C-alpha positions, 0 to 999 in steps of 0.5 A: 442490486448487490453483486457477488465478487471474489477477491484475494486479499493478502493471499486470503480468498473472500467472496461477498456481495457489494452494491455496484457503487461500493468503492474498493476502499469501503469494501476492504475497510468495512466489509472485510475489516482491513482498516489499514486502508485509509480514506482521506480525500476520496477523490484520488488526491491524497494516496492514503487509500493506496493498495496494490491490485495485481501488483500495481498501485491503485487508489482504492477510493476511486476503484469500484469493488466490482472492478476488483472482482477476481483480482489480487489485492495487497493491503498494508496488513499483508506487507508484514510477515506475521509479526515480523515487519517488512524492511520498508516498515522497519525503516519507516520506524527506524528513520522516524518517517512516521508522524501521525501514520495516516499516510503511512500505508499508502507510502509503504505500498508505493515504496513496496511497488517501487523496490520490487521493480527497482531495488536501487532507486535514486532519490528522484525515483523515490520521490516520483514513486510517492508523488501521489501520496500527501503527508501533512506532518512531514517534509517528506525527507524522512520518508525518502530516507526510510525508503532508501534505507529499506532499499539498501537493507533489502539489497544486503539481506535478500534477493528481490525474488524473495520479496512477496 
């Protein structure tokens, strides 16, 4: 029997019915059309499905949609401001941290969480923040450089309170 749930996704409210065993990843991708949520391993090992729930990174493949009922979800689609990329996204492009792009949404969302909590992270802190995200295309160095670059840009351009 399906259950009606309410989610706020990228500042937009949704009410819809889901089976009790539907993952948040499937609900976001297939019910709501947020295809930036990637499904990789479906066992919480790769981080491709990472979203922020109430500001905290979660593996949406391991989170049931009914568990997210009433919560605020941020997907990669909600990080940019319309057509204006977020500094983290800009840095990924500028530094060349994007290869195939499959891991990028999860990497960006974990970086977003890190930089919101810590505007001046060390390289070790960046590596720890993305440690739950697997990338098969890079050696992670460009990703780390992009996150450190974004942190620098964000410190120079705007106070962290202005971050979404």
